[in-house]
N, C-alpha and C positions, 0 to 999 in steps of 0.2 A: 516698474515694470523693466526689467531688462531686456537686452537684445534677444536672449534666447527665449525668455517668456513670450515676447512679441512674435518671433519667428514660430512658436508653436501656436500661438493664436490666429496665425495664418492658415493653419493646416485645416483644411475642410472636415466636417463631421465631428469635431469634438466640442461643440457649443455646450453641449450638457455637462460634459466633463469640466469644462473650464468654469462654468457657473457652479457647479458642486464644489470644486477645490480652490481654484484661485480667486475667485471673487465672493466666495462665503463670507456672509456678515455684512456685505456691502449694499449700500442702497443703490437699487438700478436706476439707470438713467430716466426711465419712464417714472418711476416713483418720486424721483427727484423733482422732475419738470411738474409733476401733479402737486407736490407738495408747494414748489415756490409758486404755482398759480393760485393755489388756496390762498397762500400767504398775501400775494398781491390783491386778489379779490377782497379778502378781510380787511386789509389796510385801506383800501380804497373806499369800502362801505365806513369805515370808521371815520376817515377823513370827511367823506359827504356829510354824516351825521353831525360832526362838529361845525361843520360850515353852516349847515341849515339851523342849528340851534343858535349860533352866533348872528344869523341873519335874523331869526326870529326875536331875538334880545334886543338886536339894535331896532327893529322895527316897531317893537313894544315901547321903548324908549322914545322913540320919535312921536308915538302917539300921545305920550303923555299919561296914559292911563296905567300902564303895568299891566294891563290884562289882554285877553286875546281879543275881546269883542267890546267895541263901544256900547254903553247903555242907549236904549232906546229913547227918544225925546218925546 
């Protein structure tokens, strides 16, 4: 964005025109923030699932049974 475009963007009342012309085809700031938030949430869920699986595998290994539940005596 050049100085002329910047000065034009400060002019009140032309937001719709700027959105239609200068920013056409660009991702809006709101859309970008929402996308980033979804990506963060998804990666956190994946990380938590992996940690849970690792903990479960370690716990089963310590039991020595290799199963979820110990057999009844």
